[in-house]
C-alpha positions in Angstrom: 138.7 145.0 55.8 141.1 143.1 53.4 140.2 142.7 49.7 139.9 139.0 50.2 136.8 139.6 52.2 134.8 140.0 49.0 136.0 136.6 47.9 134.9 135.0 51.2 131.6 136.7 50.8 130.7 134.7 47.7 127.0 134.9 47.6 124.9 132.5 49.5 122.4 133.4 46.8 123.9 132.5 43.5 123.5 134.7 40.4 121.6 131.9 38.6 120.1 132.2 35.1 122.8 134.5 33.8 121.6 134.2 30.2 118.1 135.2 31.3 119.5 138.3 32.9 121.2 139.6 29.7 118.3 141.8 28.8 119.0 143.9 31.9 122.7 144.4 31.1 122.5 147.7 29.2 119.9 149.1 31.6 122.2 148.3 34.5 125.2 149.8 32.6 123.4 153.1 32.0 122.0 153.2 35.5 125.3 152.5 37.2 127.3 154.8 34.9 124.8 157.6 35.6 125.3 157.1 39.4 129.1 157.0 39.1 129.4 160.1 36.9 126.8 162.0 39.0 128.8 161.3 42.1 132.1 162.2 40.4 130.6 165.5 39.4 129.1 166.1 42.9 132.6 165.6 44.3 134.1 168.1 41.9 131.3 170.7 42.6 131.8 170.2 46.4 135.5 171.0 46.0 134.4 174.2 44.2 132.0 175.0 47.1 129.0 175.0 44.9 127.6 172.1 47.0 127.9 172.6 50.7 127.1 170.9 53.9 127.3 167.1 54.4 127.7 165.0 51.3 128.1 161.2 51.2 128.9 159.6 47.9 127.9 156.2 46.6 130.9 155.6 44.4 131.7 151.9 44.2 128.3 150.7 45.6 126.3 151.2 42.4 125.4 147.5 42.0 123.6 147.5 45.4 120.7 149.7 44.1 120.8 148.9 40.4 120.2 145.1 41.0 117.3 146.0 43.4 115.4 148.2 41.0 115.2 145.6 38.3 114.3 142.8 40.8 111.4 144.6 42.5 108.0 145.9 41.3 107.0 149.5 40.5 105.1 150.5 43.6 107.5 148.8 46.1 108.8 151.3 48.6 112.4 152.3 49.1 114.0 153.9 52.2 117.6 154.4 53.0 120.1 156.5 55.1 122.0 159.6 54.1 124.1 158.0 51.3 121.1 158.5 49.1 121.8 160.2 45.8 121.9 156.9 43.9 118.5 155.6 44.9 116.3 158.2 43.2 118.6 158.2 40.1 118.2 154.5 39.8 114.5 154.8 40.2 114.3 157.3 37.4 114.2 160.6 39.1 115.3 163.6 37.0 119.1 164.1 37.5 118.6 167.8 37.3 116.2 167.8 40.3 118.6 165.6 42.3 121.5 168.0 41.4 119.4 171.0 42.2 118.8 169.6 45.7 122.5 169.3 46.3 122.7 173.0 45.4 119.9 173.8 47.8 117.7 175.1 45.0 113.9 175.4 44.9 113.7 173.1 41.9 115.4 170.3 43.9 113.8 167.0 44.5 113.0 168.0 48.1 112.5 171.7 47.0 115.9 172.7 48.4 115.0 171.9 52.0 116.7 168.5 52.3 120.1 168.7 50.6 122.3 165.7 50.2 121.0 163.6 53.0 117.2 164.1 52.6 116.2 163.2 49.1 112.6 162.2 48.5 110.6 161.3 45.4 107.0 160.2 46.3 106.0 159.6 42.7 108.7 156.9 42.5 108.1 155.6 46.0 111.4 156.7 47.3 110.8 157.7 50.9 114.1 159.1 51.9 117.1 159.9 52.6 117.4 160.0 56.5 120.2 161.6 58.5 120.0 159.7 61.8 122.1 156.5 61.7 119.7 153.6 61.7 116.7 155.9 62.1 115.2 154.8 58.8 115.0 151.1 59.7 112.0 151.4 62.1 110.4 153.7 59.5 110.8 150.9 57.0 109.0 148.5 59.3 106.2 151.0 59.6 105.9 151.4 55.8 105.8 147.6 55.4 103.1 147.4 58.1 101.1 150.0 56.1 101.4 147.9 52.9 100.3 144.8 54.8 97.4 146.5 56.4 96.2 148.0 53.1 96.8 144.7 51.3 98.6 146.4 48.5 100.9 143.5 47.6 103.9 145.8 47.8 106.9 145.6 50.0 109.4 148.0 51.6 113.1 147.5 50.9 115.0 149.1 53.8 118.7 149.9 53.3 121.2 150.5 56.1 125.0 150.7 56.4 127.1 148.3 58.4 127.5 150.9 61.1 123.8 151.1 61.7 123.5 147.5 62.8 125.0 148.5 66.1 122.0 150.7 66.9 119.4 149.2 69.2 116.4 150.3 67.1 117.6 147.8 64.4 116.9 144.9 66.8 113.4 146.3 67.7 112.7 146.6 64.0 113.8 143.0 63.2 111.7 141.7 66.1 108.5 143.5 65.0 109.1 142.6 61.3 109.2 138.9 62.3 106.4 139.1 64.9 104.0 140.6 62.3 105.4 138.8 59.3 105.8 142.0 57.3 106.5 142.4 53.6 110.0 143.8 54.1 113.6 143.3 52.9 116.3 144.6 55.1 119.5 145.3 53.2 122.9 145.9 55.0 125.3 147.7 52.6 128.4 146.5 54.2 131.2 148.7 52.9 133.5 147.7 55.7 134.1 150.9 57.7 130.9 152.5 58.9 132.1 156.1 59.5 135.7 155.1 59.8 135.9 152.1 62.1 136.2 148.6 60.5 133.6 145.9 61.1 136.3 143.8 62.7 137.0 146.5 65.3 133.4 147.3 66.1 131.4 144.1 65.9 131.8 140.6 67.4 129.7 139.3 64.5 131.5 140.2 61.3 129.2 138.2 58.9 126.4 140.7 59.6 123.7 138.6 57.9 124.0 136.2 60.8 122.3 138.8 63.0 119.0 137.7 61.4 119.2 134.3 63.0 118.5 135.8 66.5 115.0 136.5 65.2 114.5 133.5 63.0 114.8 135.7 60.0 115.9 134.2 56.7 119.2 135.8 55.7 122.0 135.7 53.1 125.3 137.2 52.3 125.7 138.5 48.8 128.5 139.8 46.6 127.5 143.5 46.4 130.0 144.1 43.7 128.1 141.9 41.3 124.9 143.4 40.0 123.6 140.0 38.8 124.0 138.5 42.3 122.2 141.5 43.8 119.3 141.2 41.4 118.9 137.5 42.0 119.1 137.8 45.7 116.5 140.6 45.7 114.2 138.7 43.3 114.3 135.7 45.6 113.8 137.9 48.7 110.8 139.7 47.2 109.0 136.4 46.6 109.4 135.6 50.2 108.7 139.1 51.6 105.4 139.2 49.7 104.4 136.0 51.5 105.1 137.6 54.9 108.6 136.2 55.2 111.0 139.1 56.0 114.5 138.8 54.6 117.9 140.2 55.6 120.6 140.6 53.0 124.1 141.6 53.6 125.6 143.1 50.4 129.3 143.1 50.8 130.5 146.2 48.9 133.0 149.0 49.1 133.1 152.8 48.9 136.0 154.3 47.0 135.6 157.7 48.8 135.6 158.5 52.5 132.5 158.3 54.6 131.7 161.8 53.6 133.4 164.5 51.6 135.1 165.7 54.8 136.7 162.3 55.5 140.2 161.7 54.1 139.8 158.0 54.8 143.2 157.6 56.5 142.1 154.4 58.2 142.7 152.3 55.0 145.6 152.0 52.6 145.8 153.1 49.0 146.7 149.5 48.2 143.5 148.3 49.6 141.4 150.8 47.7 143.2 149.9 44.5 142.6 146.2 45.1 138.9 146.9 45.3 138.9 149.0 42.2 140.1 146.0 40.3 136.7 144.4 41.3 134.8 147.5 40.1 131.1 146.5 39.6 130.8 148.7 36.5 134.0 147.3 34.8 132.9 143.8 35.7 129.5 144.4 34.0 131.1 146.0 31.0 133.4 143.0 30.5 130.4 140.7 30.8 128.5 142.7 28.2 131.3 142.6 25.7 132.0 138.9 26.4 128.4 137.9 25.8 128.1 140.3 22.9 125.0 141.9 24.3 126.4 145.2 23.1 129.7 146.3 21.4 132.1 148.9 22.5 130.6 151.6 20.3 127.2 151.1 21.8 128.6 151.3 25.3 130.4 154.5 24.4 127.1 155.9 23.2 125.5 155.2 26.6 128.5 156.9 28.3 128.1 159.9 26.0 124.4 160.1 26.7 125.1 160.1 30.5 127.8 162.8 30.1 125.2 165.0 28.4 122.6 164.2 31.2 125.1 165.3 33.9 126.0 168.5 32.0 122.3 169.3 31.7 121.7 168.5 35.3 124.4 171.0 36.4 123.2 173.7 34.1 119.7 173.2 35.4 120.8 173.4 39.0 122.9 176.5 38.5 120.1 178.3 36.7 117.5 177.5 39.3 116.5 179.9 42.1 117.1 179.4 45.8 113.9 178.9 47.9 112.1 182.1 48.9 113.0 182.8 52.6 109.3 183.4 53.2 108.7 179.7 52.7 111.2 178.6 55.4 108.4 177.3 57.6 106.5 175.5 54.9 106.2 171.7 55.1 106.8 171.8 58.8 104.3 169.6 60.7 102.3 171.4 63.4 99.3 170.1 65.2 97.5 173.1 66.4 95.4 171.4 69.0 98.3 169.5 70.5 98.0 169.6 74.4 100.4 171.5 76.5 101.5 173.9 73.7 100.5 177.5 73.9 100.1 179.4 70.6 
């Protein structure tokens, strides 16, 4: 995936009304900086073996969730795959509880049972964090159906990676969403490589938003490195989704790290990674803030310092927290006692 791909992905949804969006700039900056620094610290702690198991970082993709949070309503539902630390952080979950989950501690956001791939925060309508590739997409359709059935006025935004669109369940989900006219926004975070194979080598259709046309689904390709473009695309999509017009967005983005912490990412060149870092979504936002004089350098440094303190406190909280009591290992496991064919 060459760096020029981002240029060709210039949004089919334009970041209109830039002056009107300026009141989000500092909120986005803090949100995206928190995600970036949290993931940097998680990588460091993983190297120290304080965090174990699978760990998939969001570094470079921060705009994909930050722009969504400011575009949608409180009460809208979020669901994603296993690259999921950023979503609860953007929605306002306590960084300490998210970090504690990475440590497998009882104070974690999923009580230490989920780890990196299975974050949940019911209070903030974040419904996971799912480890099966593409498995969350049909669940998102079910959530949207529930919102429609209950007439809540809320929608479900359902994230997936570019690798997930090769799963058959995605097409079943698209079909049902259109058949029932559900309040749902499907978001493909196209970072180019799935687990390690480029889109060009694994899909005949490389402009992934075009897959929606098979189902008559309204779709668009968006610059996922521009938080303004993401916000505008999600804002427009939400209006349609609440009217029963499902939407598919392909956010063209990039991950600076490997697929997971165990992936050395040898399938791409250092030159390519550095070329994308020149389009870093946080640096682009910072330049815009300074250019428009929404905040000055000192004010941005204060935000960065505040985030640094938050991360330090999160680590201290996680390290001081206890592990779950082994006696609770079977808590929160679903069991239907009268299920036929089972002997108890």
